[in-house]
Each structure stands twice: as structure tokens, then as C-alpha cells.
N, CA, C, O and the ligand as a Tripos MOL2 file, in Angstrom:
@<TRIPOS>MOLECULE
protein
  249   247    63     0     0
PROTEIN
NO_CHARGES

@<TRIPOS>ATOM
      1 N         -15.2410   21.4000   26.7450 N.3       1 MET1
      2 CA        -14.9860   21.8860   25.4220 C.3       1 MET1
      3 C         -14.0890   21.0510   24.6010 C.2       1 MET1
      4 O         -13.0750   20.5430   25.0800 O.2       1 MET1
      5 N         -14.4370   20.9060   23.3990 N.am      2 GLU2
      6 CA        -13.5070   20.0970   22.5520 C.3       2 GLU2
      7 C         -12.4480   20.9600   22.2440 C.2       2 GLU2
      8 O         -12.4610   22.1880   22.3160 O.2       2 GLU2
      9 N         -11.2910   20.0370   21.8070 N.am      3 LYS3
     10 CA        -10.1010   20.6740   21.6070 C.3       3 LYS3
     11 C          -9.7200   20.7410   19.8740 C.2       3 LYS3
     12 O         -10.0830   19.9400   19.0120 O.2       3 LYS3
     13 N          -8.8770   21.9620   19.7080 N.am      4 ALA4
     14 CA         -8.7390   21.9390   18.2020 C.3       4 ALA4
     15 C          -7.0680   21.7500   18.3020 C.2       4 ALA4
     16 O          -6.3020   22.1970   19.1560 O.2       4 ALA4
     17 N          -6.7710   20.8840   17.0570 N.am      5 CYS5
     18 CA         -5.2660   21.0880   16.8220 C.3       5 CYS5
     19 C          -4.7110   22.2170   16.4010 C.2       5 CYS5
     20 O          -5.1890   22.8440   15.4560 O.2       5 CYS5
     21 N          -3.5770   22.6270   17.0930 N.am      6 LYS6
     22 CA         -2.8710   24.0020   16.5850 C.3       6 LYS6
     23 C          -2.2580   23.9220   15.2880 C.2       6 LYS6
     24 O          -2.2010   24.8770   14.5130 O.2       6 LYS6
     25 N          -1.7010   22.5290   15.0080 N.am      7 ASN7
     26 CA         -1.0080   22.2250   13.7840 C.3       7 ASN7
     27 C          -1.9370   22.1270   12.5070 C.2       7 ASN7
     28 O          -1.6220   22.7850   11.5150 O.2       7 ASN7
     29 N          -3.0090   21.3740   12.4930 N.am      8 CYS8
     30 CA         -3.8050   21.0890   11.3850 C.3       8 CYS8
     31 C          -5.3440   21.4740   11.4480 C.2       8 CYS8
     32 O          -6.1480   21.3190   10.5290 O.2       8 CYS8
     33 N          -5.6210   22.0320   12.7720 N.am      9 ARG9
     34 CA         -6.8390   22.7540   12.9460 C.3       9 ARG9
     35 C          -8.0220   21.6640   13.3110 C.2       9 ARG9
     36 O          -9.1320   22.0710   13.6550 O.2       9 ARG9
     37 N          -7.7060   20.1710   13.2100 N.am     10 LEU10
     38 CA         -8.9700   19.1700   13.4190 C.3      10 LEU10
     39 C          -9.3740   19.3350   14.7810 C.2      10 LEU10
     40 O          -8.6270   19.5050   15.7440 O.2      10 LEU10
     41 N         -10.6600   19.2670   14.7770 N.am     11 ILE11
     42 CA        -11.2040   19.4070   16.1620 C.3      11 ILE11
     43 C         -11.2610   17.7730   16.7610 C.2      11 ILE11
     44 O         -11.5070   16.7690   16.0920 O.2      11 ILE11
     45 N         -10.9990   17.8370   18.0110 N.am     12 ILE12
     46 CA        -10.6880   16.4580   18.6760 C.3      12 ILE12
     47 C         -11.5840   16.4040   19.9690 C.2      12 ILE12
     48 O         -11.5180   17.1420   20.9520 O.2      12 ILE12
     49 N         -12.5300   15.2380   19.7050 N.am     13 ALA13
     50 CA        -13.5510   15.1580   20.7970 C.3      13 ALA13
     51 C         -12.9090   14.6490   22.3370 C.2      13 ALA13
     52 O         -13.2880   15.0220   23.4470 O.2      13 ALA13
     53 N         -11.9820   13.8240   22.0540 N.am     14 GLN14
     54 CA        -11.2920   13.1910   23.1340 C.3      14 GLN14
     55 C          -9.8060   12.8770   22.9950 C.2      14 GLN14
     56 O          -9.3240   12.5510   21.9110 O.2      14 GLN14
     57 N          -9.1310   12.9750   24.0500 N.am     15 GLY15
     58 CA         -7.6030   12.6110   23.9320 C.3      15 GLY15
     59 C          -6.8770   13.8800   23.8220 C.2      15 GLY15
     60 O          -7.3670   14.9950   23.6440 O.2      15 GLY15
     61 N          -5.5370   13.5350   23.9620 N.am     16 ASP16
     62 CA         -4.5830   14.6990   24.0740 C.3      16 ASP16
     63 C          -3.7180   14.7070   22.7080 C.2      16 ASP16
     64 O          -2.9010   15.6060   22.5050 O.2      16 ASP16
     65 N          -3.9090   13.7910   21.8960 N.am     17 VAL17
     66 CA         -2.9840   13.7150   20.8550 C.3      17 VAL17
     67 C          -3.8180   13.8050   19.5740 C.2      17 VAL17
     68 O          -4.7910   13.0560   19.4910 O.2      17 VAL17
     69 N          -3.5420   14.6470   18.5580 N.am     18 CYS18
     70 CA         -4.2280   14.7410   17.1600 C.3      18 CYS18
     71 C          -4.3390   13.3490   16.5530 C.2      18 CYS18
     72 O          -3.2490   12.7770   16.5590 O.2      18 CYS18
     73 N          -5.2770   12.6760   16.0600 N.am     19 PRO19
     74 CA         -5.0400   11.4700   15.4800 C.3      19 PRO19
     75 C          -4.8660   11.8040   13.8600 C.2      19 PRO19
     76 O          -4.7730   10.8460   13.0920 O.2      19 PRO19
     77 N          -4.8260   13.0340   13.3880 N.am     20 LEU20
     78 CA         -4.5210   13.1730   12.2050 C.3      20 LEU20
     79 C          -3.0980   13.5800   11.8910 C.2      20 LEU20
     80 O          -2.6090   13.1970   10.8280 O.2      20 LEU20
     81 N          -2.4050   14.3100   12.7130 N.am     21 CYS21
     82 CA         -1.1180   14.6410   12.5330 C.3      21 CYS21
     83 C          -0.1680   14.2470   13.6330 C.2      21 CYS21
     84 O           1.0430   14.2700   13.4150 O.2      21 CYS21
     85 N          -0.6480   13.8890   14.7950 N.am     22 GLY22
     86 CA          0.2260   13.1830   15.7090 C.3      22 GLY22
     87 C           0.7970   14.5760   16.5910 C.2      22 GLY22
     88 O           1.7980   14.3620   17.2750 O.2      22 GLY22
     89 N           0.3630   15.6520   16.6120 N.am     23 SER23
     90 CA          0.5950   16.6930   17.2910 C.3      23 SER23
     91 C          -0.1320   16.6060   18.6660 C.2      23 SER23
     92 O          -1.2870   16.1860   18.7390 O.2      23 SER23
     93 N           0.6250   17.0440   19.8310 N.am     24 THR24
     94 CA          0.0680   17.4690   21.0360 C.3      24 THR24
     95 C          -0.2270   18.8400   21.5820 C.2      24 THR24
     96 O          -0.6120   19.1020   22.7210 O.2      24 THR24
     97 N           0.0400   19.7720   20.4780 N.am     25 ALA25
     98 CA         -0.3130   21.1560   20.4730 C.3      25 ALA25
     99 C          -1.8250   21.2140   20.2350 C.2      25 ALA25
    100 O          -2.3250   21.4040   19.1270 O.2      25 ALA25
    101 N          -2.5870   21.0130   21.5010 N.am     26 LEU26
    102 CA         -4.0360   21.1870   21.1620 C.3      26 LEU26
    103 C          -4.2560   22.3900   21.9850 C.2      26 LEU26
    104 O          -3.4140   22.8210   22.7740 O.2      26 LEU26
    105 N          -5.5300   22.9730   21.7560 N.am     27 THR27
    106 CA         -6.0940   24.1820   22.4800 C.3      27 THR27
    107 C          -7.5120   24.1390   22.5070 C.2      27 THR27
    108 O          -8.0780   23.5880   21.5630 O.2      27 THR27
    109 N          -8.2040   24.6440   23.4630 N.am     28 THR28
    110 CA         -9.6680   24.8510   23.6000 C.3      28 THR28
    111 C         -10.0570   26.3060   23.2890 C.2      28 THR28
    112 O         -11.2390   26.6480   23.2930 O.2      28 THR28
    113 N          -8.9950   27.2100   23.0040 N.am     29 LYS29
    114 CA         -9.1730   28.5120   22.4230 C.3      29 LYS29
    115 C          -9.2960   28.6870   20.9180 C.2      29 LYS29
    116 O          -8.4900   29.2970   20.2150 O.2      29 LYS29
    117 N         -10.4720   28.0420   20.4830 N.am     30 TRP30
    118 CA        -10.7990   28.0490   19.0800 C.3      30 TRP30
    119 C         -12.2600   28.4950   18.8400 C.2      30 TRP30
    120 O         -13.1030   28.2220   19.6950 O.2      30 TRP30
    121 N         -12.5530   29.0790   17.8700 N.am     31 ASN31
    122 CA        -13.9540   29.3520   17.5440 C.3      31 ASN31
    123 C         -14.2590   29.2090   16.1690 C.2      31 ASN31
    124 O         -13.3510   29.3560   15.3520 O.2      31 ASN31
    125 N         -15.5420   28.9120   15.7540 N.am     32 GLY32
    126 CA        -15.8650   28.5110   14.3990 C.3      32 GLY32
    127 C         -15.7170   27.2730   13.9790 C.2      32 GLY32
    128 O         -14.7300   26.7030   14.4440 O.2      32 GLY32
    129 N         -16.4240   26.6240   13.1950 N.am     33 HIS33
    130 CA        -15.7760   25.2420   12.7950 C.3      33 HIS33
    131 C         -16.4230   25.0060   11.4440 C.2      33 HIS33
    132 O         -17.5210   25.5000   11.1890 O.2      33 HIS33
    133 N         -15.8020   24.3080   10.6350 N.am     34 VAL34
    134 CA        -16.1650   23.8920    9.1880 C.3      34 VAL34
    135 C         -16.1010   22.3520    9.1640 C.2      34 VAL34
    136 O         -15.1350   21.8070    9.6990 O.2      34 VAL34
    137 N         -17.0420   21.6310    8.5920 N.am     35 VAL35
    138 CA        -16.9550   20.3390    8.2220 C.3      35 VAL35
    139 C         -16.7450   20.1550    6.9570 C.2      35 VAL35
    140 O         -17.5290   20.6380    6.1410 O.2      35 VAL35
    141 N         -15.6290   19.4090    6.5540 N.am     36 ILE36
    142 CA        -15.0650   19.0180    5.3150 C.3      36 ILE36
    143 C         -15.3970   17.5900    4.9400 C.2      36 ILE36
    144 O         -14.9160   16.5990    5.4890 O.2      36 ILE36
    145 N         -16.2640   17.5900    3.9520 N.am     37 LEU37
    146 CA        -16.9870   16.1470    3.4660 C.3      37 LEU37
    147 C         -16.0120   15.8660    2.2780 C.2      37 LEU37
    148 O         -15.5740   14.7160    2.2170 O.2      37 LEU37
    149 N         -15.6600   16.6510    1.4400 N.am     38 ASN38
    150 CA        -14.9600   16.2680    0.2340 C.3      38 ASN38
    151 C         -13.7040   17.2660    0.1020 C.2      38 ASN38
    152 O         -13.7790   18.3410   -0.4930 O.2      38 ASN38
    153 N         -12.5180   16.7730    0.7380 N.am     39 ALA39
    154 CA        -11.6030   17.7340    0.8810 C.3      39 ALA39
    155 C         -10.9140   17.9360   -0.4660 C.2      39 ALA39
    156 O         -10.2740   18.9580   -0.7130 O.2      39 ALA39
    157 N         -11.0560   16.9910   -1.2780 N.am     40 GLU40
    158 CA        -10.1460   16.9840   -2.7900 C.3      40 GLU40
    159 C         -10.8980   18.1430   -3.3520 C.2      40 GLU40
    160 O         -10.2100   18.9460   -3.9820 O.2      40 GLU40
    161 N         -12.2010   18.3950   -3.2470 N.am     41 LYS41
    162 CA        -13.1070   19.3120   -4.1650 C.3      41 LYS41
    163 C         -13.2810   20.5840   -3.4180 C.2      41 LYS41
    164 O         -13.3780   21.6520   -4.0220 O.2      41 LYS41
    165 N         -13.3210   20.5100   -2.2240 N.am     42 SER42
    166 CA        -13.7140   21.7230   -1.3940 C.3      42 SER42
    167 C         -12.7430   22.9990   -1.6100 C.2      42 SER42
    168 O         -11.5180   22.9030   -1.5220 O.2      42 SER42
    169 N         -13.4120   24.1840   -1.8960 N.am     43 GLU43
    170 CA        -12.7820   25.3630   -1.9620 C.3      43 GLU43
    171 C         -12.1780   25.8180   -0.4740 C.2      43 GLU43
    172 O         -11.0610   26.3190   -0.3490 O.2      43 GLU43
    173 N         -12.9790   25.5960    0.4960 N.am     44 ILE44
    174 CA        -12.5510   25.9050    1.7190 C.3      44 ILE44
    175 C         -11.3250   25.1400    2.3130 C.2      44 ILE44
    176 O         -10.4310   25.6120    3.0140 O.2      44 ILE44
    177 N         -11.4650   23.9630    1.9150 N.am     45 ALA45
    178 CA        -10.3780   22.9730    2.4100 C.3      45 ALA45
    179 C          -9.0010   23.3790    1.7220 C.2      45 ALA45
    180 O          -7.9440   23.4840    2.3440 O.2      45 ALA45
    181 N          -9.1550   23.5940    0.3400 N.am     46 LYS46
    182 CA         -7.9430   24.3740   -0.2440 C.3      46 LYS46
    183 C          -7.3770   25.5010    0.4070 C.2      46 LYS46
    184 O          -6.1690   25.6330    0.6030 O.2      46 LYS46
    185 N          -8.3970   26.4460    0.7960 N.am     47 ARG47
    186 CA         -7.8510   27.7430    1.4730 C.3      47 ARG47
    187 C          -7.1310   27.2440    2.7140 C.2      47 ARG47
    188 O          -5.9660   27.5520    2.9650 O.2      47 ARG47
    189 N          -7.8330   26.5090    3.4280 N.am     48 LEU48
    190 CA         -7.3480   26.3550    4.8170 C.3      48 LEU48
    191 C          -6.1210   25.0840    4.8230 C.2      48 LEU48
    192 O          -5.6050   24.7040    5.8740 O.2      48 LEU48
    193 N          -5.8170   24.6000    3.6670 N.am     49 GLY49
    194 CA         -4.7750   23.6140    3.5590 C.3      49 GLY49
    195 C          -4.9590   22.1990    4.0900 C.2      49 GLY49
    196 O          -4.0640   21.4220    4.4210 O.2      49 GLY49
    197 N          -6.5310   21.9610    4.1190 N.am     50 ILE50
    198 CA         -6.7980   20.7570    4.4150 C.3      50 ILE50
    199 C          -6.9950   19.6140    3.2910 C.2      50 ILE50
    200 O          -7.5040   19.8580    2.1970 O.2      50 ILE50
    201 N          -6.5620   18.4120    3.6620 N.am     51 LYS51
    202 CA         -6.5720   17.5030    2.6810 C.3      51 LYS51
    203 C          -7.3000   16.1940    3.0490 C.2      51 LYS51
    204 O          -7.5720   15.3610    2.1830 O.2      51 LYS51
    205 N          -7.6630   16.0000    4.5670 N.am     52 VAL52
    206 CA         -8.3250   14.9940    5.0190 C.3      52 VAL52
    207 C          -9.7920   15.4940    5.4380 C.2      52 VAL52
    208 O          -9.9320   16.5560    6.0430 O.2      52 VAL52
    209 N         -10.9580   14.6180    5.0620 N.am     53 ASN53
    210 CA        -12.1930   15.0070    5.5350 C.3      53 ASN53
    211 C         -12.1860   14.9680    7.1080 C.2      53 ASN53
    212 O         -11.5880   14.1360    7.7900 O.2      53 ASN53
    213 N         -12.9560   16.0130    7.5650 N.am     54 GLY54
    214 CA        -13.1370   15.9590    9.0390 C.3      54 GLY54
    215 C         -13.8230   17.4100    9.5490 C.2      54 GLY54
    216 O         -14.3240   18.1610    8.7120 O.2      54 GLY54
    217 N         -13.8140   17.6590   10.5940 N.am     55 THR55
    218 CA        -14.2120   18.9570   11.2630 C.3      55 THR55
    219 C         -13.2130   19.7810   11.7700 C.2      55 THR55
    220 O         -12.3960   19.2790   12.5430 O.2      55 THR55
    221 N         -13.1320   20.9770   11.4690 N.am     56 TYR56
    222 CA        -11.6520   21.6470   11.6130 C.3      56 TYR56
    223 C         -12.2860   23.1550   12.3330 C.2      56 TYR56
    224 O         -13.3020   23.7750   12.0200 O.2      56 TYR56
    225 N         -11.4920   23.3880   13.1630 N.am     57 ALA57
    226 CA        -11.4380   24.9740   13.6080 C.3      57 ALA57
    227 C         -11.3800   25.9060   12.3470 C.2      57 ALA57
    228 O         -10.7330   25.5970   11.3470 O.2      57 ALA57
    229 N         -12.0780   27.0320   12.4590 N.am     58 LEU58
    230 CA        -11.8820   28.2120   11.5680 C.3      58 LEU58
    231 C         -10.9400   28.9370   12.2240 C.2      58 LEU58
    232 O          -9.9120   29.2630   11.6310 O.2      58 LEU58
    233 N         -11.1380   29.2530   13.4050 N.am     59 ASN59
    234 CA         -9.9930   30.0900   14.0210 C.3      59 ASN59
    235 C          -9.4930   29.7310   15.4550 C.2      59 ASN59
    236 O         -10.1900   29.4830   16.4390 O.2      59 ASN59
    237 N          -7.9100   29.7610   15.3450 N.am     60 ILE60
    238 CA         -7.4050   29.4760   16.6450 C.3      60 ILE60
    239 C          -6.8850   30.5590   17.3360 C.2      60 ILE60
    240 O          -6.1100   31.2910   16.7210 O.2      60 ILE60
    241 N          -7.1670   30.8230   18.5550 N.am     61 ASN61
    242 CA         -6.8590   32.1230   19.0820 C.3      61 ASN61
    243 C          -5.6080   31.8790   19.9300 C.2      61 ASN61
    244 O          -5.5920   32.3710   21.0580 O.2      61 ASN61
    245 N          -4.6670   31.2430   19.5450 N.am     62 GLU62
    246 CA         -3.4960   30.9860   20.4820 C.3      62 GLU62
    247 C          -2.2060   30.9160   19.7040 C.2      62 GLU62
    248 O          -1.1420   30.7130   20.2890 O.2      62 GLU62
    249 ZN         -3.3430   17.9780   14.0440 Zn       63 ZN63
@<TRIPOS>BOND
     1     1     2 1
     2     2     3 1
     3     3     4 2
     4     3     5 am
     5     5     6 1
     6     6     7 1
     7     7     8 2
     8     7     9 am
     9     9    10 1
    10    10    11 1
    11    11    12 2
    12    11    13 am
    13    13    14 1
    14    14    15 1
    15    15    16 2
    16    15    17 am
    17    17    18 1
    18    18    19 1
    19    19    20 2
    20    19    21 am
    21    21    22 1
    22    22    23 1
    23    23    24 2
    24    23    25 am
    25    25    26 1
    26    26    27 1
    27    27    28 2
    28    27    29 am
    29    29    30 1
    30    30    31 1
    31    31    32 2
    32    31    33 am
    33    33    34 1
    34    34    35 1
    35    35    36 2
    36    35    37 am
    37    37    38 1
    38    38    39 1
    39    39    40 2
    40    39    41 am
    41    41    42 1
    42    42    43 1
    43    43    44 2
    44    43    45 am
    45    45    46 1
    46    46    47 1
    47    47    48 2
    48    47    49 am
    49    49    50 1
    50    50    51 1
    51    51    52 2
    52    51    53 am
    53    53    54 1
    54    54    55 1
    55    55    56 2
    56    55    57 am
    57    57    58 1
    58    58    59 1
    59    59    60 2
    60    59    61 am
    61    61    62 1
    62    62    63 1
    63    63    64 2
    64    63    65 am
    65    65    66 1
    66    66    67 1
    67    67    68 2
    68    67    69 am
    69    69    70 1
    70    70    71 1
    71    71    72 2
    72    71    73 am
    73    73    74 1
    74    74    75 1
    75    75    76 2
    76    75    77 am
    77    77    78 1
    78    78    79 1
    79    79    80 2
    80    79    81 am
    81    81    82 1
    82    82    83 1
    83    83    84 2
    84    83    85 am
    85    85    86 1
    86    86    87 1
    87    87    88 2
    88    87    89 am
    89    89    90 1
    90    90    91 1
    91    91    92 2
    92    91    93 am
    93    93    94 1
    94    94    95 1
    95    95    96 2
    96    95    97 am
    97    97    98 1
    98    98    99 1
    99    99   100 2
   100    99   101 am
   101   101   102 1
   102   102   103 1
   103   103   104 2
   104   103   105 am
   105   105   106 1
   106   106   107 1
   107   107   108 2
   108   107   109 am
   109   109   110 1
   110   110   111 1
   111   111   112 2
   112   111   113 am
   113   113   114 1
   114   114   115 1
   115   115   116 2
   116   115   117 am
   117   117   118 1
   118   118   119 1
   119   119   120 2
   120   119   121 am
   121   121   122 1
   122   122   123 1
   123   123   124 2
   124   123   125 am
   125   125   126 1
   126   126   127 1
   127   127   128 2
   128   127   129 am
   129   129   130 1
   130   130   131 1
   131   131   132 2
   132   131   133 am
   133   133   134 1
   134   134   135 1
   135   135   136 2
   136   135   137 am
   137   137   138 1
   138   138   139 1
   139   139   140 2
   140   139   141 am
   141   141   142 1
   142   142   143 1
   143   143   144 2
   144   143   145 am
   145   145   146 1
   146   146   147 1
   147   147   148 2
   148   147   149 am
   149   149   150 1
   150   150   151 1
   151   151   152 2
   152   151   153 am
   153   153   154 1
   154   154   155 1
   155   155   156 2
   156   155   157 am
   157   157   158 1
   158   158   159 1
   159   159   160 2
   160   159   161 am
   161   161   162 1
   162   162   163 1
   163   163   164 2
   164   163   165 am
   165   165   166 1
   166   166   167 1
   167   167   168 2
   168   167   169 am
   169   169   170 1
   170   170   171 1
   171   171   172 2
   172   171   173 am
   173   173   174 1
   174   174   175 1
   175   175   176 2
   176   175   177 am
   177   177   178 1
   178   178   179 1
   179   179   180 2
   180   179   181 am
   181   181   182 1
   182   182   183 1
   183   183   184 2
   184   183   185 am
   185   185   186 1
   186   186   187 1
   187   187   188 2
   188   187   189 am
   189   189   190 1
   190   190   191 1
   191   191   192 2
   192   191   193 am
   193   193   194 1
   194   194   195 1
   195   195   196 2
   196   195   197 am
   197   197   198 1
   198   198   199 1
   199   199   200 2
   200   199   201 am
   201   201   202 1
   202   202   203 1
   203   203   204 2
   204   203   205 am
   205   205   206 1
   206   206   207 1
   207   207   208 2
   208   207   209 am
   209   209   210 1
   210   210   211 1
   211   211   212 2
   212   211   213 am
   213   213   214 1
   214   214   215 1
   215   215   216 2
   216   215   217 am
   217   217   218 1
   218   218   219 1
   219   219   220 2
   220   219   221 am
   221   221   222 1
   222   222   223 1
   223   223   224 2
   224   223   225 am
   225   225   226 1
   226   226   227 1
   227   227   228 2
   228   227   229 am
   229   229   230 1
   230   230   231 1
   231   231   232 2
   232   231   233 am
   233   233   234 1
   234   234   235 1
   235   235   236 2
   236   235   237 am
   237   237   238 1
   238   238   239 1
   239   239   240 2
   240   239   241 am
   241   241   242 1
   242   242   243 1
   243   243   244 2
   244   243   245 am
   245   245   246 1
   246   246   247 1
   247   247   248 2
@<TRIPOS>SUBSTRUCTURE
     1 MET1         2 RESIDUE 1 A MET
     2 GLU2         6 RESIDUE 1 A GLU
     3 LYS3        10 RESIDUE 1 A LYS
     4 ALA4        14 RESIDUE 1 A ALA
     5 CYS5        18 RESIDUE 1 A CYS
     6 LYS6        22 RESIDUE 1 A LYS
     7 ASN7        26 RESIDUE 1 A ASN
     8 CYS8        30 RESIDUE 1 A CYS
     9 ARG9        34 RESIDUE 1 A ARG
    10 LEU10       38 RESIDUE 1 A LEU
    11 ILE11       42 RESIDUE 1 A ILE
    12 ILE12       46 RESIDUE 1 A ILE
    13 ALA13       50 RESIDUE 1 A ALA
    14 GLN14       54 RESIDUE 1 A GLN
    15 GLY15       58 RESIDUE 1 A GLY
    16 ASP16       62 RESIDUE 1 A ASP
    17 VAL17       66 RESIDUE 1 A VAL
    18 CYS18       70 RESIDUE 1 A CYS
    19 PRO19       74 RESIDUE 1 A PRO
    20 LEU20       78 RESIDUE 1 A LEU
    21 CYS21       82 RESIDUE 1 A CYS
    22 GLY22       86 RESIDUE 1 A GLY
    23 SER23       90 RESIDUE 1 A SER
    24 THR24       94 RESIDUE 1 A THR
    25 ALA25       98 RESIDUE 1 A ALA
    26 LEU26      102 RESIDUE 1 A LEU
    27 THR27      106 RESIDUE 1 A THR
    28 THR28      110 RESIDUE 1 A THR
    29 LYS29      114 RESIDUE 1 A LYS
    30 TRP30      118 RESIDUE 1 A TRP
    31 ASN31      122 RESIDUE 1 A ASN
    32 GLY32      126 RESIDUE 1 A GLY
    33 HIS33      130 RESIDUE 1 A HIS
    34 VAL34      134 RESIDUE 1 A VAL
    35 VAL35      138 RESIDUE 1 A VAL
    36 ILE36      142 RESIDUE 1 A ILE
    37 LEU37      146 RESIDUE 1 A LEU
    38 ASN38      150 RESIDUE 1 A ASN
    39 ALA39      154 RESIDUE 1 A ALA
    40 GLU40      158 RESIDUE 1 A GLU
    41 LYS41      162 RESIDUE 1 A LYS
    42 SER42      166 RESIDUE 1 A SER
    43 GLU43      170 RESIDUE 1 A GLU
    44 ILE44      174 RESIDUE 1 A ILE
    45 ALA45      178 RESIDUE 1 A ALA
    46 LYS46      182 RESIDUE 1 A LYS
    47 ARG47      186 RESIDUE 1 A ARG
    48 LEU48      190 RESIDUE 1 A LEU
    49 GLY49      194 RESIDUE 1 A GLY
    50 ILE50      198 RESIDUE 1 A ILE
    51 LYS51      202 RESIDUE 1 A LYS
    52 VAL52      206 RESIDUE 1 A VAL
    53 ASN53      210 RESIDUE 1 A ASN
    54 GLY54      214 RESIDUE 1 A GLY
    55 THR55      218 RESIDUE 1 A THR
    56 TYR56      222 RESIDUE 1 A TYR
    57 ALA57      226 RESIDUE 1 A ALA
    58 LEU58      230 RESIDUE 1 A LEU
    59 ASN59      234 RESIDUE 1 A ASN
    60 ILE60      238 RESIDUE 1 A ILE
    61 ASN61      242 RESIDUE 1 A ASN
    62 GLU62      246 RESIDUE 1 A GLU
    63 ZN63       249 GROUP 0 **** ****
């Protein structure tokens, strides 16, 4: 199962460090995901506080 960063929600395919924020607080306990293709214009990105394009977890259960 892929991990998601608890700090910024980025979904991480491999490794133990978030490439976006550098956090090592990763979890497999997440569900739902959203692909942000245009972070500057996306309403979802604004709501989630996302500033960089990528795939993010919607819910982190931990
Ligand atoms: Zn992160």
C-alpha cells in the first residue's frame, strides 16, 4: 500500500521521506485521493492547503 504524508498529504509510492516537505511522518492509513494538476487554480487545492501539483490523500486516519 502506498503511504501518505501526514504533514502535507502527498501520496508517496516509495521511500520513507516525503519528497515535498521532507517529513518522515508517513502513514498507510489513508483513504480517498485527489489528483491536483493545477494547484494555483484548483478550488480543492485551496481548500486542502495544497500548493504543489501531485496526488494527495483526502483523508488521513491517524
Ligand atoms: Zn509531506
